[in-house]
N, C-alpha and C positions, 0 to 999 in steps of 0.2 A: 486437639490441636494444642500445641505448645504456644506460649505467648510470642515467641519469635515468628512462627508461622503466620500469626494474624496481620504481621507488619508486611506481609507479601501481597495480603488481599486489601490494600487501600481502595477507597472508592474510585481514584483515578485508573487504577489498574483494571477494575471491573468495568468502567465504562470503556477503555481502550479495546478490552477483550470483546466487549460487546459491539463494538465499532468494527472490529476485524472479522467478527462473525458476519455481520451485516455486509460487509464488503465483500466477503467471500460468496454470500448469497447473491448479491447483485452481479459478480463476475459470472457465477454459474447461469444465472438467468439470462445475461447478454451472450454468453457463450453458447446457448442452446438454441440460438436463432429464434427467440420470441421477438417478434415484430420487425426483424431485420431480415427481410428475404431478398431486397435487391443488393447488388454489388457493393453500392454505396453506403447502404445502410450496415453491411457486414464490416466494411472498412471502419466506419464510425465505431461499431459495436467492439471490434478487435482494439481499436485505439483506446477506447474507454477502459477496456479491461487491462491492457499494459499500464494505463495511469493509475487505475485503483490497485494494481499489483505493487507499483512503487510507492503509493501512499501507504499501503500495508508494509512495505520495508521500512518506511520512514518510522511508522509507529513503533514497529517491533525494535529497531534499533534504539530509538530514543527512550521507549519505556521498559522493554524487557531486557535489552543489553545496556542499560543505565547511561547511554550516551547522554541524555537529559542532564546528567549531573558532571560529565566530562568537562576539560577544559573548553573554553569557548572556540579555540582554533580547530580542534578536533571535530567538534559539533559542526562547524561551519565546512569543513572539508567533507563530513559525511553527508550533509544536506546538498552540498555541490554534487558530490558523486551521484546522489539519488537523481537529481534534476537532470544532468548532463547524460546519464546512461538511459533515463527514461525517454528524454527528447531525442537521442540517438537512435533508439529502438524504434520509437514511433516514425521518426523520419524515414529510416531504413525501410520499414514496413510500408508507409504510405508511398515512398518513391519507387517501390517495387510493383505498384499496382498498375 
C-alpha cells in the first residue's frame, strides 16, 4: 500500500464499516421472520429495518461521501432529508397496515 492509501483506513472508517456490516446482519435477521410471526411483530420488524437502512445512509453520507467535513448547512440539509424521508416511509408503511 502507498502512504496515501493508509489515510483511507482510519480507525473511524474501520469502526463505521463494522457498524454498517452489523446493521446489515441485523436487517437480514429481522427480515427473515426471526421471532416476528404475528402481524404486529412483522410491522415492528419492517419499521426497524427501514430505520436501520436510513441510519446506514447517514453513516455512508457522512463518512464515505465526506459530508462530515462539508459546510454546516449541507450537513443539516442531509440530516433533515434522512429523517424526513425515513419517517415518511415508516409512516406510509404503518398507515397502510
